[in-house]
C-alpha positions as CSV (number, residue, x, y, z in Angstrom):
1,M,41.6,-13.7,-14.7
2,P,41.5,-14.0,-10.9
3,P,38.6,-15.8,-9.3
4,R,35.6,-13.6,-8.3
5,I,34.1,-13.7,-4.8
6,P,30.6,-15.0,-4.8
7,T,27.8,-12.5,-4.1
8,S,26.6,-14.2,-0.9
9,S,30.1,-14.2,0.6
10,A,30.7,-10.5,-0.4
11,S,27.4,-9.4,1.2
12,S,28.2,-11.4,4.4
13,S,31.7,-9.8,4.7
14,Q,30.2,-6.3,4.2
15,A,27.6,-7.0,6.9
16,L,30.3,-8.2,9.2
17,L,32.4,-5.0,8.7
18,L,29.3,-2.8,9.3
19,N,28.5,-4.6,12.5
20,Q,32.0,-4.2,13.8
21,F,32.1,-0.5,12.9
22,S,28.7,0.1,14.5
23,E,29.8,-1.6,17.7
24,L,32.9,0.6,17.8
25,V,30.9,3.8,17.2
26,I,27.7,3.2,19.2
27,S,29.2,1.7,22.3
28,P,29.1,4.5,24.9
29,R,31.8,3.2,27.1
30,L,35.1,1.2,26.9
31,S,36.8,-0.8,29.6
32,A,39.5,0.7,31.8
33,S,42.1,-1.7,30.4
34,S,41.7,-0.4,26.9
35,S,44.8,0.2,24.9
36,H,45.9,3.4,23.2
37,H,44.2,2.2,20.0
38,N,40.9,2.0,22.0
39,G,41.4,5.7,23.0
40,L,41.8,6.6,19.3
41,I,38.7,4.7,18.5
42,T,36.7,6.5,21.2
43,A,37.9,9.9,19.9
44,T,37.0,8.9,16.4
45,A,33.5,7.8,17.6
46,N,32.9,11.2,19.4
47,S,34.0,13.2,16.4
48,T,31.7,11.1,14.3
49,F,28.7,11.8,16.6
50,Q,29.5,15.6,16.6
51,T,29.7,15.7,12.8
52,H,26.4,13.8,12.5
53,N,24.6,16.2,15.0
54,N,26.0,19.3,13.2
55,S,24.8,18.0,9.8
56,Q,21.3,17.4,11.3
57,R,21.1,20.9,12.7
58,Q,22.1,22.4,9.4
59,R,19.5,20.3,7.6
60,S,16.8,21.4,10.0
61,S,17.8,25.1,9.8
62,L,17.8,24.9,6.0
63,S,14.4,23.2,5.9
64,K,12.9,25.9,8.2
65,R,14.4,28.8,6.3
66,Q,13.8,27.5,2.8
67,F,11.3,30.4,2.0
68,S,13.4,33.3,3.4
69,T,17.1,34.0,3.7
70,T,16.8,37.4,5.3
71,P,17.1,37.5,9.1
72,P,14.1,39.1,11.0
73,R,14.5,42.7,12.1
74,Q,14.4,43.0,15.8
75,R,14.2,46.8,16.0
76,L,11.0,48.9,15.7
77,T,10.3,50.8,12.5
78,R,9.9,54.6,12.6
79,Q,6.1,54.4,11.9
80,R,5.6,51.8,14.6
81,K,7.6,53.8,17.1
82,Q,5.6,57.0,16.3
83,F,2.3,54.9,16.7
84,W,3.3,53.8,20.2
85,Q,4.3,57.3,21.1
86,W,0.9,58.7,19.9
87,L,-0.9,55.9,21.8
88,E,0.8,56.8,25.0
89,T,0.2,60.6,24.7
90,S,-2.8,62.1,22.8
91,G,-4.1,58.7,21.6
92,A,-4.6,57.3,25.1
93,V,-8.3,58.2,24.9
94,M,-8.7,55.6,22.1
95,R,-7.9,52.7,24.3
96,D,-11.3,52.7,26.0
97,A,-14.2,54.5,24.3
98,T,-15.9,56.5,27.0
99,Q,-18.4,58.1,24.6
100,P,-20.0,57.0,21.3
101,M,-18.5,58.2,18.0
102,N,-15.0,58.4,19.4
103,Y,-13.3,59.4,16.2
104,V,-9.6,59.9,15.7
105,K,-8.8,63.6,15.5
106,A,-5.8,64.9,13.8
107,V,-3.0,65.6,16.3
108,G,-2.7,69.3,16.9
109,A,-5.7,70.1,14.8
110,R,-7.1,73.6,15.1
111,D,-10.7,72.7,14.3
112,T,-12.2,71.6,17.6
113,S,-15.8,72.8,17.0
114,E,-18.9,70.7,17.0
115,D,-18.8,70.6,13.2
116,S,-15.8,68.3,13.3
117,R,-17.4,65.7,15.6
118,D,-18.9,63.7,12.7
119,M,-15.6,63.7,10.7
120,P,-14.2,60.1,11.0
121,F,-11.2,60.7,8.7
122,P,-8.9,63.7,9.6
123,L,-7.4,63.8,6.2
124,N,-10.8,63.7,4.4
125,P,-12.9,66.6,5.9
126,E,-15.5,66.3,3.1
127,F,-16.7,62.9,4.3
128,R,-19.1,63.2,7.2
129,S,-21.0,60.4,9.0
130,Q,-24.7,60.3,8.5
131,S,-27.0,60.1,11.6
132,V,-29.0,56.9,12.3
133,L,-32.2,56.6,14.2
134,S,-32.1,55.1,17.7
135,D,-34.0,52.0,18.8
136,E,-36.4,54.2,20.7
137,A,-37.1,56.4,17.7
138,R,-37.8,53.4,15.5
139,E,-40.1,51.9,18.1
140,I,-42.0,55.3,18.3
141,I,-42.4,55.3,14.5
142,W,-43.7,51.8,14.5
143,K,-46.3,52.5,17.2
144,S,-47.4,55.7,15.6
145,V,-48.2,54.1,12.2
146,V,-49.2,50.5,13.1
147,E,-50.8,50.8,16.5
148,E,-52.2,54.3,16.3
149,G,-53.0,54.3,12.6
150,Q,-51.4,57.7,11.8
151,P,-50.6,58.4,8.1
152,I,-47.0,58.1,7.1
153,K,-46.9,61.7,5.8
154,V,-48.0,62.9,9.3
155,V,-45.3,60.9,11.0
156,S,-42.7,62.0,8.5
157,A,-43.6,65.7,9.0
158,R,-43.9,65.5,12.8
159,Y,-40.5,63.8,13.4
160,S,-38.6,65.2,10.3
161,V,-37.9,61.8,8.9
162,D,-38.1,61.1,5.2
163,M,-41.1,59.1,4.1
164,R,-38.9,56.4,2.5
165,R,-37.0,56.0,5.8
166,V,-40.3,55.7,7.7
167,A,-41.4,52.9,5.3
168,A,-38.0,51.2,5.7
169,V,-38.3,51.4,9.5
170,L,-41.8,49.8,9.3
171,R,-40.6,46.9,7.1
172,M,-37.5,46.3,9.3
173,K,-39.5,46.4,12.5
174,A,-42.1,44.0,11.1
175,I,-39.3,41.5,10.3
176,E,-37.7,42.0,13.7
177,K,-40.9,41.3,15.5
178,R,-41.7,38.3,13.4
179,W,-38.2,36.9,14.1
180,K,-38.7,37.4,17.8
181,A,-42.0,35.5,17.7
182,E,-40.3,32.7,15.8
183,G,-37.4,32.5,18.2
184,K,-34.7,33.5,15.7
185,P,-31.6,35.2,17.0
186,L,-31.0,38.9,16.2
187,A,-27.7,40.6,15.5
188,I,-28.0,42.9,18.5
189,P,-24.2,43.1,19.3
190,Y,-23.5,44.1,15.7
191,A,-26.3,46.8,15.9
192,K,-24.9,48.2,19.1
193,A,-21.3,48.3,17.6
194,V,-22.6,50.2,14.6
195,Q,-24.5,52.7,16.8
196,K,-21.3,53.4,18.7
197,M,-19.5,54.4,15.5
198,L,-22.3,56.7,14.1
199,P,-24.2,59.7,15.4
200,I,-27.6,58.8,16.8
201,T,-30.8,60.9,16.4
202,Q,-33.4,61.0,19.2
203,L,-36.8,62.1,18.0
204,G,-37.9,65.5,19.2
205,Q,-34.4,66.9,19.7
206,V,-33.1,67.9,16.2
207,P,-34.5,67.3,12.7
208,H,-33.1,64.0,11.4
209,E,-33.0,64.9,7.7
210,P,-34.7,67.3,5.3
211,I,-38.1,65.9,4.1
212,N,-38.8,68.4,1.2
213,D,-35.9,67.7,-1.1
214,V,-36.9,68.2,-4.7
215,H,-35.3,66.5,-7.7
216,V,-33.7,69.0,-10.0
217,H,-34.6,68.3,-13.6
218,S,-31.9,68.9,-16.2
219,Y,-34.4,71.1,-18.2
220,T,-34.6,73.5,-15.3
221,M,-30.8,74.1,-15.3
222,Q,-30.8,76.1,-18.5
223,Q,-31.5,79.9,-18.9
224,V,-34.8,80.7,-20.5
225,F,-36.0,84.1,-21.6
226,Y,-39.8,83.9,-21.4
227,P,-41.9,87.0,-22.2
228,T,-44.9,87.6,-19.9
229,S,-47.1,90.5,-18.9
230,E,-46.2,92.6,-15.9
231,S,-49.7,92.7,-14.7
232,R,-50.0,88.9,-14.7
233,E,-48.9,86.9,-11.6
234,F,-46.2,84.5,-12.6
235,T,-46.4,81.4,-10.4
236,R,-44.3,78.3,-10.0
237,G,-46.6,76.4,-12.3
238,D,-46.0,79.0,-15.0
239,A,-42.3,78.6,-14.5
240,A,-42.5,74.9,-14.9
241,K,-44.4,75.3,-18.2
242,A,-41.8,77.7,-19.4
243,F,-39.1,75.1,-19.0
244,G,-41.2,72.3,-20.6
245,K,-44.7,71.0,-20.9
246,H,-43.8,67.8,-19.1
247,I,-42.1,69.6,-16.1
248,M,-44.1,69.5,-12.9
249,P,-44.2,72.5,-10.5
250,V,-42.5,72.2,-7.2
251,D,-45.8,72.1,-5.4
252,H,-46.6,68.7,-7.0
253,K,-43.0,67.3,-6.9
254,I,-42.5,67.4,-3.1
255,R,-43.3,64.3,-1.2
256,I,-45.7,66.0,1.2
257,P,-47.6,68.6,-0.8
258,E,-50.1,69.0,2.1
259,L,-47.5,70.9,4.0
260,I,-48.0,73.8,1.7
261,N,-51.7,74.2,2.6
262,L,-50.7,73.9,6.3
263,E,-48.2,76.7,6.0
264,K,-50.8,78.8,4.1
265,Q,-53.3,78.3,6.8
266,L,-50.8,79.3,9.5
267,A,-49.8,82.4,7.6
268,A,-53.5,83.3,7.3
269,G,-53.9,83.2,11.1
270,V,-55.7,79.9,11.4
271,D,-55.3,78.1,14.8
272,R,-52.4,75.6,14.7
273,N,-54.5,72.7,16.1
274,V,-57.2,73.3,13.4
275,A,-54.5,73.5,10.7
276,E,-52.9,70.3,11.9
277,E,-56.2,68.5,11.9
278,D,-56.9,69.6,8.3
279,F,-53.4,68.4,7.4
280,T,-54.0,65.0,9.0
281,K,-57.2,64.6,7.1
282,A,-55.7,65.6,3.8
283,A,-52.8,63.2,4.3
284,L,-55.1,60.3,5.2
285,E,-57.3,61.0,2.1
286,S,-54.2,61.1,-0.2
287,E,-53.0,57.8,1.2
288,Q,-56.4,56.2,0.7
289,K,-56.5,57.4,-2.9
290,L,-53.0,56.0,-3.4
291,K,-54.0,52.6,-2.0
292,E,-57.1,52.5,-4.2
293,R,-55.0,53.5,-7.3
294,E,-52.5,50.8,-6.6
295,A,-55.1,48.2,-6.0
296,N,-56.8,49.1,-9.3
297,R,-53.5,48.9,-11.2
298,V,-52.8,45.4,-9.8
299,R,-56.4,44.2,-10.6
300,E,-56.1,45.5,-14.2
301,L,-52.9,43.7,-14.7
302,E,-54.4,40.4,-13.3
303,E,-57.5,40.8,-15.5
304,A,-55.3,41.3,-18.6
305,K,-53.7,37.9,-18.1
306,T,-55.3,34.7,-19.3
307,K,-54.6,31.9,-16.7
308,V,-54.7,28.3,-17.7
309,D,-54.5,25.8,-14.8
310,T,-53.4,22.3,-15.8
311,G,-53.3,20.9,-12.3
312,R,-49.6,20.9,-12.1
313,F,-48.7,24.2,-13.7
314,E,-50.5,27.5,-14.2
315,F,-49.8,29.2,-17.5
316,R,-50.3,33.0,-17.6
317,I,-50.7,34.4,-21.1
318,E,-50.6,38.2,-21.7
319,N,-51.1,40.1,-24.9
320,V,-48.1,42.3,-25.7
321,N,-47.7,45.2,-28.0
322,V,-44.1,45.2,-29.1
323,E,-44.1,48.9,-30.1
324,E,-45.4,49.9,-26.7
325,L,-43.1,47.6,-24.9
326,V,-39.7,48.2,-26.5
327,G,-40.5,51.3,-28.7
328,R,-40.0,51.8,-32.4
329,D,-36.2,51.5,-32.2
330,G,-36.1,49.0,-29.4
331,R,-34.6,51.4,-26.9
332,S,-37.6,52.2,-24.7
333,R,-37.1,52.3,-21.0
334,K,-39.6,49.4,-20.7
335,A,-37.5,47.3,-23.0
336,V,-35.8,44.2,-21.8
337,G,-32.1,44.9,-21.1
338,W,-32.5,48.7,-20.9
339,R,-31.3,48.7,-17.3
340,Y,-28.1,46.9,-18.2
341,G,-27.4,49.1,-21.2
342,V,-28.1,48.7,-24.9
343,P,-25.2,48.9,-27.3
344,F,-25.3,51.5,-30.0
345,N,-25.5,50.5,-33.6
346,D,-21.9,51.7,-34.3
347,R,-20.7,49.1,-31.9
348,K,-22.4,46.2,-33.6
349,K,-20.5,43.9,-35.9
350,G,-21.1,44.3,-39.6
351,M,-22.5,47.8,-39.3
352,V,-21.3,50.4,-41.9
353,K,-19.4,53.0,-39.9
354,I,-18.3,55.2,-42.7
355,P,-20.5,57.9,-44.4
356,T,-22.1,56.7,-47.6
357,K,-23.5,60.0,-48.8
358,V,-23.0,63.7,-48.3
359,E,-26.0,65.9,-47.7
């Protein structure tokens, strides 16, 4: 068996060969007196450098395109081309909004009336934008109720704004003024941007919304044959009783029933100023009665509770009648969980779902 070269000598010889090769490859220049073999070595070194650079470029390109192998499309799609054509012709007015509610209209649409102004989507004509109150209108409502002390019903009837919206304006204005006093920032740019996209109502120009909408009960949607005398006057109250004893007449269901007496007085020839004064007094009295009724209800609820103060906690104990709270079958509207839905018995586990007897 031939003698083996020691490990130390083998490693030293390999290092020597690598150093010699690196000197040949890395040296940028050779002397002018180099032989033909030196020229071959230079050519070999250049080719080695080119091969190394090409391999690096390939690796970098592969690393960059490792998630996609499809070259990007440089040409415009048909939809994008049509969009730019529209933006340069009939859609040029959309670049700079010169007026509020600058909605996109269908190109070549025939309907150019005022009715189509509040239609934001050309392909959905049933959807219409709802008007919002301007800042000046909300400030007028705030001053009329809070500073002047006018009843909410009077303000609602005067400016044709629903009572619920008037109450919402008062709450929001109270928060706004409190935040201003505390130095908190307001989202004024956002509010202005929203007002540019929606129609705005100024008080005194057009009615903002109907204020006498009445909820239609399902019992009144059926046809009823009710015998009555021809000599007897059949009123709206009689019609409500014909549909059901628990149905209220329209005169009591509207939010501002005092308007009926106002219209009756005007129809009877009473002066408008006198009729409006009577309407204001009636509205003020009804609001005072409502406040007293609500205060009595809250006081009765507090008196029905037994409070035990331990210094750290206050326990509030209240007597509860289960039958009145959840009903006999547990499905009363006052029951816990009624808002989120109560499962029927046939959906419960273990319930017998097949008929057990024939009647």
